[in-house]
N, C-alpha and C positions, 0 to 999 in steps of 0.2 A: 560240308554241312555241319560237321562237328564244331568247327571254329565259329560258325554263325551262332550256334546254340550257346557256346561259352561266352561269346561277346554279349549276347542278350542277357545272360545271367549276371555278368559283371555290370552291365549298364543298369539293370534292375536293382542290384545291390547298392550301387553308387546313388541312384535316385532315392531309395529308401533311407540310406544313411544321411543324405543331405536334407531330406524333408524332416527327419527327426532332429537334426542339429539346429535347424532354424527355430523349432519349438522350444528348445532348451535355452535359447539366448535370453539374458535378462532384459527387461524393458529399458528403453533409453531413459537416461535421467531427465527429469523435467528441466526446462530452461529456467534460469533464475529470473525472478520478477524484478522489474525496474523499481527502485525505491521511489516512494511518493515525493513529489516536489514540495519543498517547504513553502508555507503560505505566510503572507505578511501578518505580523502581529500588531495589535493596537491596544492602547490602554483605555479603560473605562474612565470617563471624565468625572464620575462620581466617586468610585471606590479605588480606582487605580489598577484593577484586575487586568492582566494581559490576556487577550484572547485572539483567535484568528479573525482577521478582518471579515471573512465570509460569515462568521457567526455574530458579529457585532450589529447593533441597531444604530442606524445613522440618525443623529440629532442635529439641531441647529448649531450646537457648540462643539460637536465632535462625536466620536463613537461611545456607545454605552453597552454594558453587558446584559441588561434586562430592561423590560418595559417599565418596571418600578423605578429604576435609576434614571431612565429617560424622563419620566414624569417628575422626579425630584430635581433634576438638573445638575449642574456642576457642584462639587462639594465645596462647602464653606470652610475656611480655615478654622481649626479648633483653637481653644484658648491657649493651649500649650504652644502651638505654632506661633501665635502672636507674641507670647512671652519670650520665646527663644530668639526672636529677631529684634 
């Protein structure tokens, strides 16, 4: 009978020790996030600004960065550009 009492005390001690040990564990580190996939870049036909294709406005001549540039259309060469060529 004495051995049964000692066994019960030892088992209770092990159970308490294990339950407290799991509470002291640090939380698991978060899994690393997958980097965002690169998107295709396009140049505005009016000003040449490069922007993601998903943000560009589609026009008859190609992509534009804003509604104003879409309305203005493709850029015209400047006088400097004509003098250089």
